[in-house]
BAVEXKE-764902 format. One record per residue (C-alpha): x, y, z negated; residue in one letter; residue number from 1. Coordinates in Angstrom, 3 decimals, padded with zeros to 6 digits, always signed. Each point is the difference from the previous one (the first is absolute). Example, Ala and Ser with C-alpha at 12.3 -4.5 7.8 and 13.67 -1.06 7.14 Angstrom:
BEGIN
+012.300,-004.500,-007.800,A,1;
+001.370,+003.440,+000.660,S,2;
***
This chain:
BEGIN
-069.403,+010.524,+063.873,M,1;
+003.592,+001.244,+000.451,L,2;
+002.021,+001.986,-002.507,V,3;
+003.442,+001.500,+000.655,A,4;
+002.626,-000.832,-002.603,T,5;
+003.332,+001.828,+000.070,V,6;
+003.244,+000.256,-001.965,H,7;
-000.782,-002.388,-002.821,G,8;
-003.553,+001.110,-000.714,S,9;
-002.925,-002.411,-000.116,S,10;
-003.629,+000.271,+000.988,N,11;
-001.983,+000.366,-003.211,D,12;
-002.865,-002.114,+001.305,E,13;
+002.125,-003.089,+000.713,C,14;
+000.489,-002.197,-003.055,E,15;
+002.092,-002.677,+001.695,C,16;
+001.433,-000.918,+003.390,Y,17;
-000.325,-003.307,+001.810,L,18;
+002.613,-000.921,+002.599,T,19;
-000.655,-002.206,+003.000,N,20;
+001.939,-003.017,+001.260,G,21;
+000.673,-003.484,-001.335,A,22;
+001.501,+001.433,-003.196,N,23;
-002.924,+002.326,-000.700,S,24;
-000.080,+001.550,-003.472,A,25;
-001.354,+002.859,-002.104,Y,26;
+002.062,+002.983,-001.195,Y,27;
-000.880,+002.916,-002.250,S,28;
+001.740,+002.993,+001.638,R,29;
+000.685,+001.531,+003.416,H,30;
+002.740,+002.398,+001.115,S,31;
+000.763,+001.376,+003.449,F,32;
+003.192,+001.883,+000.850,Y,33;
-000.227,+001.922,+003.258,D,34;
+003.066,+001.364,+001.827,Y,35;
-001.705,+000.807,+003.309,R,36;
-000.713,+003.713,-000.424,N,37;
+002.952,+001.524,-001.826,L,38;
+001.308,+002.304,+002.721,G,39;
+000.958,+002.710,-002.497,N,40;
+002.626,-002.349,-001.447,Y,41;
+001.329,-001.550,+003.226,A,42;
+003.717,+000.090,+000.766,G,43;
+002.818,-002.498,+000.571,V,44;
+002.933,+000.654,-002.376,P,45;
+003.595,-000.524,+001.071,S,46;
+001.594,-003.047,-001.631,P,47;
+002.084,+000.509,-003.128,V,48;
+003.505,-000.950,+001.127,Q,49;
+001.645,-000.024,-003.441,N,50;
-000.553,-003.079,-002.161,A,51;
+000.506,+001.981,-003.204,S,52;
-002.443,+002.782,+000.811,R,53;
-003.369,-000.010,-001.744,K,54;
-002.793,+001.176,+002.274,A,55;
-003.324,+001.543,-000.917,G,56;
-003.391,-000.805,+001.466,V,57;
-000.626,+001.009,+003.598,T,58;
-003.122,+002.120,-000.516,S,59;
-002.296,+001.372,-002.682,D,60;
-002.420,-002.829,+000.724,Y,61;
+002.303,-002.349,-001.922,F,62;
-000.085,+002.353,-003.003,N,63;
-003.791,+000.221,-000.008,S,64;
-002.324,-001.643,-002.508,D,65;
-001.552,-001.862,+002.929,T,66;
+003.285,-001.830,+000.449,W,67;
+001.379,-000.080,-003.553,D,68;
-003.186,-001.397,-001.526,D,69;
+000.422,-003.168,+002.058,S,70;
+003.558,-000.412,+001.309,W,71;
+003.614,+000.454,-001.111,S,72;
+002.877,+000.429,+002.487,I,73;
+003.119,-001.993,-000.927,Q,74;
+003.694,+000.971,+000.129,D,75;
+001.783,-003.098,-001.339,W,76;
+002.879,-001.786,+001.729,S,77;
+001.162,-003.617,+000.223,N,78;
+003.303,+000.786,-001.675,R,79;
+000.786,-002.529,-002.705,G,80;
+002.673,+000.130,-002.666,K,81;
+003.214,+001.608,+001.171,G,82;
+000.237,-000.120,+003.784,V,83;
-002.154,-003.101,+000.446,S,84;
-003.347,-000.061,+001.808,L,85;
-003.103,-001.942,-001.044,S,86;
-000.820,-003.347,+001.562,G,87;
+001.754,-000.834,+003.257,D,88;
-000.016,+003.610,+001.210,A,89;
+002.974,+001.124,+002.066,T,90;
-001.022,+003.658,+000.300,V,91;
-000.693,+002.590,-002.687,L,92;
-003.708,+000.876,+000.207,M,93;
-001.380,+003.227,-001.469,I,94;
-003.684,+000.865,-000.161,N,95;
-000.563,+003.677,+000.731,S,96;
-003.103,+002.226,-000.202,P,97;
+001.362,+001.548,+003.200,N,98;
-001.163,-003.102,+001.893,N,99;
-003.696,+000.384,-000.824,I,100;
-001.741,+002.737,+001.953,Y,101;
-003.098,+001.040,+001.909,I,102;
+000.450,-000.138,+003.767,E,103;
-002.095,+001.353,+002.853,K,104;
-001.587,-002.710,+002.134,N,105;
+001.147,+000.638,+003.574,D,106;
-001.520,-003.189,+001.415,D,107;
-001.917,+000.276,+003.220,E,108;
-003.684,-000.044,-001.000,D,109;
+001.082,+000.210,-003.649,A,110;
-002.646,-001.157,-002.481,A,111;
+001.401,+002.224,-002.757,S,112;
+001.702,+003.354,-000.327,D,113;
+002.710,-001.323,-002.338,T,114;
+001.275,-003.086,-001.797,F,115;
+002.351,-000.769,-002.888,L,116;
+003.431,-001.267,+001.068,T,117;
+002.442,-002.139,-001.987,M,118;
+003.498,-000.008,+001.505,R,119;
+003.057,-002.171,-000.497,T,120;
+003.241,+000.945,+001.778,M,121;
+003.527,-001.445,+000.164,R,122;
+002.468,+002.779,-000.686,L,123;
+003.787,-000.087,-000.457,P,124;
+000.623,-001.780,-003.293,G,125;
-003.597,-000.702,-001.027,F,126;
-003.596,-000.781,+000.969,Q,127;
-002.571,+002.690,-000.783,S,128;
-003.365,-001.538,-000.921,A,129;
-003.505,+000.885,-001.201,A,130;
-002.320,-001.299,-002.712,E,131;
-003.056,+001.162,-001.887,F,132;
-001.791,-001.869,-002.782,D,133;
-003.464,+000.231,-001.479,S,134;
-000.248,+001.838,-003.306,V,135;
-002.630,-002.465,-001.216,S,136;
+000.027,-003.763,-000.252,T,137;
-002.779,-002.161,+001.402,Y,138;
-001.391,-003.373,-000.960,H,139;
-001.028,-001.353,+003.400,Y,140;
-000.399,+002.184,+003.038,V,141;
-001.019,+000.065,+003.643,S,142;
+002.302,+002.522,+001.664,V,143;
+000.231,+000.852,+003.654,R,144;
+001.890,+002.619,+002.015,M,145;
-000.131,+001.226,+003.579,L,146;
+003.673,+000.001,+000.935,A,147;
+002.586,-000.682,+002.664,R,148;
+003.732,-000.718,-000.061,V,149;
+002.535,+001.278,+002.528,T,150;
+003.749,+000.306,+000.376,G,151;
+003.220,-001.940,-000.363,S,152;
+000.488,-003.626,-000.981,A,153;
+001.268,-000.757,-003.478,G,154;
-002.731,+001.512,-002.207,A,155;
-002.737,-001.365,-002.241,C,156;
-003.289,+001.921,-000.233,M,157;
-002.380,-001.103,-002.720,A,158;
-003.096,+000.511,-002.101,I,159;
-000.320,-002.295,-002.998,F,160;
-001.126,-000.533,-003.568,T,161;
+002.850,-000.226,-002.484,Y,162;
+000.641,-000.996,-003.597,L,163;
+003.673,-000.477,-000.856,G,164;
+001.482,-002.569,-002.337,G,165;
+003.248,-000.678,-001.847,E,166;
+000.520,-003.104,+002.108,E,167;
-000.722,-000.476,+003.695,L,168;
-002.599,-002.646,-000.823,A,169;
-001.883,+002.548,-002.132,D,170;
-000.569,+002.426,+002.888,V,171;
-003.619,+000.257,+001.177,Q,172;
-000.410,+001.493,+003.450,E,173;
-002.245,-000.279,+003.063,A,174;
+001.552,+001.427,+003.174,D,175;
-000.652,+001.229,+003.487,I,176;
+003.438,+000.395,+001.603,E,177;
+000.875,+001.042,+003.539,I,178;
+003.573,-000.808,+001.010,M,179;
+001.097,+002.196,+002.890,T,180;
+002.382,-002.676,+001.295,R,181;
-002.916,-002.431,+000.406,D,182;
-002.325,-000.342,+003.010,P,183;
-002.579,+002.787,-000.049,K,184;
-002.907,-002.374,-000.531,N,185;
+001.476,-001.570,-003.152,R,186;
-000.622,+001.107,-003.600,V,187;
+001.188,-001.672,-003.213,Q,188;
-002.601,-000.710,-002.716,Y,189;
+001.248,-001.213,-003.390,T,190;
-000.879,-000.698,-003.617,N,191;
+003.454,+000.683,-001.443,Q,192;
+002.449,-001.336,-000.880,P,193;
+000.614,-001.896,+003.239,S,194;
+003.403,-001.298,-001.089,F,195;
+001.686,-001.285,-003.155,T,196;
+002.927,+001.359,-002.023,E,197;
+002.156,-002.503,+001.890,D,198;
-001.089,+001.451,+003.332,G,199;
-002.259,-002.878,+001.026,D,200;
-003.095,+000.931,+002.004,D,201;
-003.516,-000.640,-001.325,I,202;
-001.936,-000.598,+003.256,P,203;
-003.454,-000.234,-001.579,K,204;
+000.361,+003.551,-001.385,A,205;
+000.137,+001.710,+003.391,T,206;
-001.477,+000.064,+003.507,R,207;
+001.471,+001.493,+003.152,N,208;
-003.293,+001.176,+001.473,G,209;
-000.997,+000.999,+003.508,T,210;
-002.018,+003.141,+000.660,L,211;
-003.288,-000.649,+001.847,P,212;
-000.994,+000.611,+003.611,K,213;
+003.348,+001.153,+001.309,G,214;
+000.302,+002.757,-002.628,V,215;
+003.545,+001.085,-000.890,E,216;
+001.242,+001.792,-003.095,W,217;
+000.981,+003.106,+001.939,D,218;
-003.714,+000.399,+000.786,D,219;
-002.318,+001.614,-002.531,W,220;
-001.099,-003.025,-002.045,V,221;
-002.192,-000.296,-003.106,V,222;
+002.149,-002.171,-002.284,H,223;
-001.924,-001.402,-002.973,R,224;
+000.866,-001.942,-003.146,L,225;
-002.667,-001.498,-002.277,D,226;
+001.504,-001.050,-003.334,W,227;
-002.485,-002.011,-002.064,T,228;
+000.431,-002.390,-002.953,P,229;
+000.314,-003.149,+002.096,K,230;
+001.767,+001.125,+003.170,R,231;
+001.435,+002.768,+002.120,S,232;
-001.551,+000.436,+003.436,T,233;
+001.253,+002.195,+002.809,W,234;
-001.799,+001.542,+002.968,Y,235;
+000.972,+001.994,+003.090,A,236;
-002.688,+002.066,+001.703,N,237;
-002.612,-001.915,-001.976,G,238;
+001.193,-003.493,+000.940,Q,239;
+001.457,-002.353,-002.590,E,240;
+003.637,-000.800,+000.798,V,241;
+001.233,-001.728,-003.188,A,242;
-001.143,-001.286,-003.388,S,243;
+002.126,-001.356,-002.864,I,244;
-001.103,-001.507,-003.317,E,245;
+003.489,-000.912,-001.224,Y,246;
+001.287,+002.290,-002.822,Q,247;
-002.689,+002.618,+000.550,T,248;
+000.778,+002.993,-002.277,P,249;
-002.012,-000.025,-003.231,K,250;
+000.923,+003.139,-001.933,D,251;
-000.585,+003.724,+000.647,P,252;
+002.352,+001.459,+002.595,A,253;
+000.900,+003.159,+001.876,Q,254;
-000.425,+000.547,+003.712,I,255;
+003.245,+000.913,+001.762,I,256;
+000.765,+001.130,+003.543,L,257;
+003.556,+000.115,+001.302,N,258;
+002.206,+000.285,+003.073,A,259;
+003.499,-001.332,-000.578,W,260;
+003.081,-001.904,+001.068,S,261;
+003.066,-001.092,-001.951,D,262;
+001.931,-002.080,+002.517,G,263;
-001.005,-003.169,-001.833,G,264;
-001.425,-003.250,+001.307,S,265;
-003.632,+001.092,-000.324,W,266;
-000.068,+003.402,+001.666,S,267;
+002.988,-000.548,+002.258,G,268;
+002.527,+002.664,+000.879,N,269;
-000.984,+003.201,+001.795,M,270;
+002.420,+001.535,+002.496,S,271;
+001.670,+003.280,-000.915,L,272;
-002.330,+002.973,+000.651,N,273;
-002.900,-002.374,+000.548,G,274;
-003.360,+000.820,-001.599,A,275;
-003.368,-001.653,-000.523,A,276;
-003.328,+001.485,-001.046,Y,277;
-003.237,-001.118,-001.611,M,278;
-002.768,+002.460,+000.872,Q,279;
-003.255,-000.079,-001.972,I,280;
-003.288,+001.717,+000.831,Q,281;
-001.857,-001.150,-003.115,W,282;
-000.056,-002.409,-002.928,I,283;
-003.332,-001.428,-001.190,D,284;
-000.416,-002.183,-003.054,M,285;
-002.519,-001.495,-002.390,V,286;
+001.338,-001.249,-003.299,Y,287;
-000.303,-000.507,-003.725,N,288;
+001.936,+002.490,-002.128,V,289;
+002.165,-000.595,-003.047,T,290;
+001.460,+003.467,-000.699,K,291;
-000.416,+001.095,-003.640,D,292;
-001.561,-003.396,-000.739,N,293;
-003.165,+001.179,+001.673,E,294;
-002.784,-002.509,-000.321,E,295;
-000.686,-001.545,+003.379,K,296;
-002.666,-002.250,+001.393,R,297;
+000.730,-003.669,-000.320,S,298;
+001.277,-001.435,+003.255,F,299;
-000.597,-003.665,-000.734,D,300;
-003.776,+000.260,-000.169,G,301;
-000.723,+000.890,-003.615,R,302;
-000.879,+003.577,+000.921,G,303;
-000.964,-000.553,+003.621,L,304;
-001.720,-003.330,+000.429,E,305;
-000.077,-000.350,+003.765,A,306;
+000.636,-002.302,+002.880,D,307;
+001.175,+001.601,+003.220,A,308;
-000.342,-001.561,+003.418,G,309;
+002.865,-000.249,+002.434,Q,310;
-000.907,+003.326,+001.597,H,311;
-000.618,+001.805,-003.286,G,312;
-003.752,-000.557,-000.164,G,313;
-001.424,+000.216,-003.508,L,314;
-001.491,-003.373,-000.852,V,315;
-000.664,+000.310,-003.722,R,316;
+000.546,+002.662,-002.621,R,317;
-000.686,-000.176,-003.722,D,318;
-002.101,+003.022,-000.942,D,319;
+000.752,-000.243,-003.709,S,320;
+001.090,+002.977,-002.030,K,321;
+003.347,+001.395,+001.144,G,322;
-000.061,-001.608,+003.420,A,323;
+000.518,+001.971,+003.179,C,324;
-003.248,+001.497,+001.282,K,325;
+001.253,+001.878,+003.104,V,326;
+002.253,-002.105,+002.220,V,327;
+001.994,+001.805,+002.696,C,328;
+002.396,-000.973,+002.780,S,329;
+002.940,+001.662,+001.691,I,330;
+000.099,-002.731,+002.650,D,331;
-003.506,+000.628,+001.320,E,332;
+000.361,+003.804,+000.182,A,333;
+000.307,+001.644,+003.412,D,334;
+003.047,+002.116,-000.847,E,335;
+003.098,-000.439,-002.149,A,336;
-000.477,+001.592,-003.397,G,337;
-003.748,-000.437,+000.026,E,338;
-002.042,-002.447,-002.027,T,339;
-003.235,-001.712,+000.931,K,340;
-002.543,-001.034,-002.601,I,341;
-000.766,-003.699,+000.426,L,342;
-002.637,-000.358,-002.694,S,343;
-001.662,+001.680,-002.936,K,344;
-001.292,-002.154,-002.819,S,345;
-003.734,-000.068,-000.764,T,346;
+000.560,-002.146,-003.076,A,347;
-002.244,+001.854,-002.401,S,348;
-002.858,+000.060,+002.494,H,349;
+000.382,-003.703,+000.732,M,350;
+000.155,-000.785,-003.710,L,351;
-003.247,+001.855,-000.613,D,352;
-001.695,-001.833,+002.872,M,353;
+001.141,-003.399,-001.291,R,354;
-001.166,+000.895,-003.520,Y,355;
-003.479,+001.097,+001.082,W,356;
-000.356,-002.914,+002.414,T,357;
+000.660,-002.457,-002.825,R,358;
-002.458,+001.864,-002.246,K,359;
-002.696,-000.126,+002.671,M,360;
+000.531,-003.743,+000.505,V,361;
-000.239,-000.664,-003.746,V,362;
-003.099,+002.211,-000.246,F,363;
-001.600,-001.845,+002.916,G,364;
+000.623,-003.392,-001.595,I,365;
-001.438,+001.158,-003.316,M,366;
-003.056,+001.412,+001.746,L,367;
-000.548,-003.266,+001.936,W,368;
+000.250,-002.050,-003.227,V,369;
-002.451,+002.322,-001.734,Y,370;
-002.518,-000.280,+002.808,I,371;
***
């Protein structure tokens, strides 16, 4: 049974979602954000050339409830106190709503009518960048996006969970980062921070992964991050490419997507008038929510007592009160945005059968003794 799920809504019949893979887990909610059929909003805006100019959103789509209920476009810069820049940046970077827009898909044999584009461009005197953040926070999530990256070297394109801290060591973050100066089959996967305040690397916090089967990041790739209590695991087109237990995030966090460069050691320096783009057809995620202190299903087994096989098969489920009775999957569905019901509990029926079976056995023994 397949059910379409779009723009943050959830199928009423599904009570929980089971992911596949070696880090299989249950989640309580599902949201799907679809940018493939938004032709009425398509258009590529000219870059904002003035660093001091504040730009508005690029179409009414980004003023709609569909967008605002889930995402918030950022406009902050990396300017520190006075004329200084944050970190080791050498270029002023300014996030602009002008760099997030719906674009028509002109690919040959295009699989969608449109996609969402995030642009970062090196302009005279500054780097124009793009970022949008989730409105809600999540306590564990499996998030995936169908995306590609194109353009000039010297940019970082990312999707990640994020919880800031007063000190670098307090930051909790799980990243997928594509560096446009790297080989096109390489992607960086990290449980941040990957370096200390003194600038020393922490090798066990990060992996420089290789995309599978000759895939490159300028192809359309399903990038996936599974953040669970014990580890972060990353997939590309359904194949596991990295897994890290070290300093796995523990506390509720936002999801952030960005396209940026600041001339620093991480992103590198983009040439003047260069530009790079992250283009996204859809974002699909299952998660546990924390907004407004909403009560969520226990992730560690108290609410969902289950063992999941390597490929997401349901091995055991506790059918006690409050447990999940309708288990769904987004991994086993035929199309992105759809869910497939894996199982429906028959707990009450099975309980009745066990009860009456025991009664019949006891009655039979009593009858035999009497005879």
